[in-house]
N, C-alpha and C positions, 0 to 999 in steps of 0.2 A: 663552796657556799660562803657567802659574805657573812661577816659576824652579825650584822644587823638582821639578816634573814634568819639566822639561828635564834636570835633573840625573839623574833616574831613567832617562830615555830614553837618555841618553848612555852609561850603563853600568848595566844592571839590577842592583839590589841596592845601588848606591852610596849612595843616600839613607839607607838603613837603616844602612849601615856608618858613615856620618858621624854619624848620630844616636847610634848605640851608642858610638862613640868619645867623643863629647861627654858622654854620660851616665856612661861609665866614668871620665872625668876629673872628674865631678861639677861641671860648669860650669852656671851658672844659665840660666834660660830665655831671657833677653835675649841672652846670649852665644851660645846655640844658634841663635837667629833670625839674629843678625848673621853668624855663621860660615856658616850655610847660605846666606844671601844672597850673600856674597862668593865662596864656593866655586862656587855655581851660576853666577854671572856669569862667573867665570874659565873654567869649563867651556864655557859658551855662547860666550864670546869666541873660543875656540880650536876650535870645531867645524869640521870633522868629526873632529879628532883625539880619541882616547880619553884619558881622564884618566891612565891608566897610562903613556902614552907622552909626556906633557908633562914637560919638563925645566926647569931653572932659567932658561934663556934665555926660555922661554915665560912664566915668572913675571915676569921683568923687563919683557918686552914688554907684558904686561897692566898692570903697575904704572905704566909710562911712559904708557900709554894713559889710565889714570885721572888721572894727574898733568897731562899735557899737553893731551889732547884733551877730557876731561870736566871737568878742573880741580876735582877733589874737594879738600876741605880736608885739611890735614895729618893731622888726627885720623882722618878716614875712610880715608886712605891707610894709616895705621898699622893700622887695623882690618883692612883688606884684607890687608896684609902678615902680620899675626898669624894670620888665618884660613887663609892659604895655607901658612904654616909648620906650623900644626896639621894641615892636610889632608895635607901630604907626610909628616910624621913620624908622626902618630897614625893616619891612615886608610890611606894608601898604604904606610906603613912604609919610606919612602925618606929618605935623608939630605937635608937642606934647606940648601944653601949660601947661599941668599938670606937666610935668617933669621939667619945668623951675622954678628956685627959686623965691619965692614971694618977 
């Protein structure tokens, strides 16, 4: 199953909501691909929870997983963090405390 298919199955219509938010912000195609990748992985990681119920602690858990278990580079970790901030603020329209500087 493709990651974006998993995103759509987790919440029907979510894939289009993400794409529309990306296009509304006039982000380039590469950014769209990157954001869809990280958002999809985040949603898959937390199944069976629905994206609407995921909170900042779930974001932290996923980012720690990427950092400690998968050992992604700092650049990829930042990409994931930016994608999640976008997801929460622009798609779910929730306040994103993880994206705020400490």
